[in-house]
Structure formats: structure tokens, C-alpha cells
C-alpha positions as a Markdown table, in Angstrom:
| # | Residue | x | y | z |
|---|---|---|---|---|
| 1 | Unk | -1.4 | -11.9 | 6.3 |
| 2 | Unk | -1.9 | -8.5 | 4.7 |
| 3 | Unk | -1.2 | -8.4 | 1.0 |
| 4 | Unk | -2.4 | -6.6 | -2.1 |
| 5 | Unk | -4.1 | -8.4 | -4.9 |
| 6 | Unk | -1.9 | -8.8 | -8.0 |
| 7 | Unk | -3.6 | -6.0 | -10.0 |
| 8 | Unk | -2.9 | -3.5 | -7.2 |
| 9 | Unk | 0.7 | -4.7 | -7.0 |
| 10 | Unk | 1.0 | -4.3 | -10.8 |
| 11 | Unk | -0.5 | -0.8 | -10.5 |
| 12 | Unk | 2.2 | 0.2 | -8.0 |
| 13 | Unk | 4.9 | -1.3 | -10.3 |
| 14 | Unk | 3.5 | 0.6 | -13.4 |
| 15 | Unk | 3.2 | 3.9 | -11.6 |
| 16 | Unk | 6.7 | 3.6 | -10.0 |
| 17 | Unk | 8.1 | 3.0 | -13.5 |
| 18 | Unk | 6.3 | 6.1 | -14.8 |
| 19 | Unk | 7.6 | 8.1 | -11.8 |
| 20 | Unk | 11.2 | 7.3 | -12.5 |
| 21 | Unk | 11.0 | 9.2 | -15.8 |
| 22 | Unk | 11.6 | 12.9 | -16.0 |
| 23 | Unk | 8.3 | 14.8 | -15.5 |
| 24 | Unk | 6.2 | 15.3 | -17.5 |
| 25 | Unk | 6.7 | 12.2 | -19.6 |
| 26 | Unk | 4.4 | 10.2 | -21.8 |
| 27 | Unk | 4.5 | 6.4 | -21.9 |
| 28 | Unk | 2.8 | 4.0 | -24.2 |
| 29 | Unk | 1.1 | 0.9 | -22.9 |
| 30 | Unk | 3.6 | -1.1 | -24.9 |
| 31 | Unk | 6.6 | 0.7 | -23.4 |
| 32 | Unk | 5.2 | 0.3 | -19.9 |
| 33 | Unk | 4.7 | -3.4 | -20.5 |
| 34 | Unk | 8.3 | -3.8 | -21.8 |
| 35 | Unk | 9.7 | -1.7 | -19.0 |
| 36 | Unk | 7.9 | -3.6 | -16.2 |
| 37 | Unk | 8.0 | -7.0 | -17.8 |
| 38 | Unk | 4.2 | -7.3 | -17.3 |
| 39 | Unk | 1.9 | -8.7 | -20.0 |
| 40 | Unk | 0.5 | -5.9 | -22.3 |
| 41 | Unk | -3.1 | -6.9 | -21.5 |
| 42 | Unk | -2.5 | -6.6 | -17.8 |
| 43 | Unk | -0.9 | -3.2 | -18.2 |
| 44 | Unk | -3.9 | -2.1 | -20.3 |
| 45 | Unk | -6.2 | -3.2 | -17.5 |
| 46 | Unk | -4.2 | -1.4 | -14.9 |
| 47 | Unk | -4.0 | 1.8 | -17.0 |
| 48 | Unk | -7.8 | 1.8 | -17.5 |
| 49 | Unk | -8.4 | 1.6 | -13.7 |
| 50 | Unk | -5.7 | 4.3 | -13.0 |
| 51 | Unk | -7.4 | 6.5 | -15.6 |
| 52 | Unk | -10.8 | 5.9 | -14.0 |
| 53 | Unk | -9.4 | 7.0 | -10.6 |
| 54 | Unk | -7.6 | 10.0 | -12.1 |
| 55 | Unk | -4.1 | 8.9 | -11.2 |
| 56 | Unk | -2.9 | 9.0 | -14.8 |
| 57 | Unk | -4.0 | 10.9 | -17.8 |
| 58 | Unk | -4.1 | 9.7 | -21.4 |
| 59 | Unk | -3.1 | 11.7 | -24.5 |
| 60 | Unk | -4.3 | 10.4 | -27.9 |
| 61 | Unk | -2.5 | 10.5 | -31.2 |
| 62 | Unk | 0.7 | 9.4 | -32.8 |
| 63 | Unk | 2.8 | 10.8 | -29.9 |
| 64 | Unk | 0.2 | 10.0 | -27.3 |
| 65 | Unk | 0.5 | 7.9 | -24.2 |
| 66 | Unk | -0.1 | 8.0 | -20.5 |
| 67 | Unk | 1.3 | 10.3 | -17.9 |
| 68 | Unk | 1.0 | 10.7 | -14.1 |
| 69 | Unk | -2.0 | 13.0 | -13.4 |
| 70 | Unk | 0.1 | 14.8 | -10.7 |
| 71 | Unk | 3.6 | 14.9 | -9.6 |
| 72 | Unk | 4.9 | 11.7 | -8.0 |
| 73 | Unk | 5.4 | 13.7 | -4.8 |
| 74 | Unk | 1.7 | 14.4 | -4.7 |
| 75 | Unk | 0.5 | 10.8 | -5.1 |
| 76 | Unk | 0.4 | 8.5 | -2.1 |
| 77 | Unk | 0.7 | 4.8 | -2.0 |
| 78 | Unk | -2.7 | 4.8 | -0.2 |
| 79 | Unk | -4.3 | 6.5 | -3.2 |
| 80 | Unk | -3.0 | 3.8 | -5.5 |
| 81 | Unk | -4.1 | 1.0 | -3.2 |
| 82 | Unk | -7.5 | 2.6 | -2.6 |
| 83 | Unk | -8.1 | 2.8 | -6.4 |
| 84 | Unk | -7.9 | -1.0 | -6.7 |
| 85 | Unk | -8.8 | -2.3 | -3.2 |
| 86 | Unk | -11.3 | 0.2 | -1.9 |
| 87 | Unk | -11.0 | 1.8 | 1.5 |
| 88 | Unk | -7.9 | 0.8 | 3.5 |
| 89 | Unk | -8.7 | -0.9 | 6.8 |
| 90 | Unk | -7.7 | -3.7 | 9.1 |
| 91 | Unk | -11.1 | -5.4 | 9.1 |
| 92 | Unk | -14.0 | -5.1 | 6.8 |
| 93 | Unk | -16.4 | -3.8 | 9.5 |
| 94 | Unk | -14.2 | -0.7 | 9.8 |
| 95 | Unk | -14.5 | 0.1 | 6.1 |
| 96 | Unk | -18.0 | -1.2 | 5.5 |
| 97 | Unk | -20.2 | -0.7 | 8.6 |
| 98 | Unk | -23.1 | -3.2 | 8.9 |
| 99 | Unk | -21.4 | -6.0 | 7.1 |
| 100 | Unk | -20.9 | -8.2 | 10.2 |
| 101 | Unk | -23.6 | -9.5 | 12.6 |
| 102 | Unk | -21.1 | -9.3 | 15.5 |
| 103 | Unk | -20.4 | -5.6 | 15.2 |
| 104 | Unk | -22.7 | -4.5 | 18.1 |
| 105 | Unk | -21.0 | -6.8 | 20.5 |
| 106 | Unk | -17.5 | -7.1 | 19.0 |
| 107 | Unk | -14.8 | -6.6 | 21.7 |
| 108 | Unk | -12.0 | -5.7 | 19.2 |
| 109 | Unk | -13.8 | -3.5 | 16.7 |
| 110 | Unk | -12.5 | -0.2 | 18.2 |
| 111 | Unk | -8.9 | -1.5 | 18.3 |
| 112 | Unk | -9.3 | -2.8 | 14.7 |
| 113 | Unk | -10.3 | 0.7 | 13.8 |
| 114 | Unk | -7.1 | 2.1 | 15.4 |
| 115 | Unk | -5.0 | -0.4 | 13.5 |
| 116 | Unk | -6.8 | 0.5 | 10.3 |
| 117 | Unk | -6.1 | 4.2 | 10.8 |
| 118 | Unk | -2.4 | 3.5 | 11.4 |
| 119 | Unk | -2.3 | 1.5 | 8.2 |
| 120 | Unk | -4.0 | 4.4 | 6.3 |
| 121 | Unk | -1.6 | 6.9 | 7.8 |
| 122 | Unk | 1.5 | 4.8 | 7.1 |
| 123 | Unk | 0.5 | 4.2 | 3.4 |
| 124 | Unk | -0.7 | 7.8 | 3.0 |
| 125 | Unk | 2.7 | 9.1 | 4.2 |
| 126 | Unk | 4.6 | 7.2 | 1.6 |
| 127 | Unk | 4.7 | 9.0 | -1.8 |
| 128 | Unk | 5.1 | 7.5 | -5.2 |
| 129 | Unk | 8.3 | 9.4 | -5.5 |
| 130 | Unk | 9.6 | 7.5 | -2.4 |
| 131 | Unk | 9.2 | 4.2 | -4.3 |
| 132 | Unk | 11.8 | 5.3 | -6.9 |
| 133 | Unk | 14.6 | 5.3 | -4.3 |
| 134 | Unk | 15.7 | 2.7 | -1.7 |
| 135 | Unk | 13.9 | 2.7 | 1.6 |
| 136 | Unk | 15.6 | 1.7 | 4.8 |
| 137 | Unk | 13.9 | 0.1 | 7.8 |
| 138 | Unk | 14.9 | 0.2 | 11.4 |
| 139 | Unk | 13.2 | -0.8 | 14.6 |
| 140 | Unk | 13.6 | -0.1 | 18.3 |
| 141 | Unk | 15.1 | -2.8 | 20.6 |
| 142 | Unk | 11.7 | -3.9 | 21.8 |
| 143 | Unk | 10.5 | -4.4 | 18.2 |
| 144 | Unk | 7.4 | -2.3 | 18.7 |
| 145 | Unk | 8.4 | 0.8 | 16.7 |
| 146 | Unk | 9.3 | 0.5 | 13.0 |
| 147 | Unk | 10.8 | 3.5 | 11.2 |
| 148 | Unk | 11.1 | 3.9 | 7.5 |
| 149 | Unk | 13.7 | 6.3 | 6.1 |
| 150 | Unk | 13.2 | 7.3 | 2.5 |
| 151 | Unk | 16.2 | 7.5 | 0.2 |
| 152 | Unk | 19.8 | 8.2 | 1.3 |
| 153 | Unk | 19.0 | 10.9 | 3.9 |
| 154 | Unk | 20.6 | 14.3 | 3.4 |
| 155 | Unk | 19.2 | 15.5 | 0.0 |
| 156 | Unk | 16.0 | 13.4 | 0.3 |
| 157 | Unk | 12.9 | 15.2 | -1.1 |
| 158 | Unk | 10.7 | 13.4 | 1.4 |
| 159 | Unk | 12.7 | 14.9 | 4.4 |
| 160 | Unk | 12.5 | 18.3 | 2.8 |
| 161 | Unk | 8.7 | 18.1 | 3.1 |
| 162 | Unk | 8.4 | 15.9 | 6.3 |
| 163 | Unk | 10.6 | 16.7 | 9.3 |
| 164 | Unk | 11.0 | 13.1 | 10.4 |
| 165 | Unk | 10.5 | 9.6 | 9.0 |
| 166 | Unk | 7.2 | 7.8 | 9.4 |
| 167 | Unk | 7.1 | 5.7 | 12.6 |
| 168 | Unk | 4.5 | 3.1 | 13.2 |
| 169 | Unk | 3.9 | 2.2 | 16.9 |
| 170 | Unk | 2.1 | -1.2 | 16.9 |
């Protein structure tokens, strides 16, 4: 099963909460904790990591807080995940060459790389701004093609920048 560690999940939750606010907007750690229902210590840990990876900025002072480092349309889900999980891949050998003794003779290594690239592309095509609206999933009759449509369709920002929804062919 593929799944994110909890801190990565919380980072996506915190950043999505920030993206829902009018840009640019400052958020205190306390406000983010209250708005996401996460413990303040966890939000602080997430914000420090997001700062280290330049996904958020901090502003000190009485009216300080945290803000997205770029527009939510410019931040991909892959960037957020990469900040907490490291390189996105299907298997460790595709992101960290030399880590497995079976690499030279592995019969599925190439295919694992293809799957890893598909994951990277899928997560890279989803923007933080897309997470602020409902997504819709559909699949072909054979179940091999999954399509994600962002938002309601007609006035969707994602479709203004991308001519068609992301389709994963697995």
C-alpha cells in the first residue's frame, strides 16, 4: 500500500488550509492548529520543515505569521510530499541507486522506474490550489485509465492552464 507518513499528510492539510485564504495572507501557528484541528506542536514541526524547503515564508513581529512562499497554483503536491518523504518513487532502488544487492539482476527494476515516473508526473500535475476544491474521479470500462477532473469544470483554474485532466494509464 502506498501512503504518506502522518507528518506529510499534516503538511498537505496545513498548506491546503493556507491556500484557501485570500492571497497573500498571514497565518499564525495557533490559527493553523485551530483551523486544522492538529496539535500546535505538530503544526510547529510541519511549519519548520515547510520553511526549510521554502514552501512557506515566515514574518516576525506582532502581526507576523506564515504565508505560502508562492501562489497555490505554483506549488505541486509532489513538492510538498518531496519535502517530507524525499524523492518520489515506486521502489527505493529507483530513488536511491545502489541500495539493493539485487539491482544488477532485478527483472522489474525498469518497470518500477516507469511506475515511479508516472507517480511523480501524477503528483506533480496536481497543484495545491486543486486541493481547495472537490476533485472528481472517473475510469474507463477496463479500469486501466483513471482520470481526475479538478473542480467543477467550466471555470476551473486548472483547466485554464492544462488542456485536459491528468490521466494515469496503469
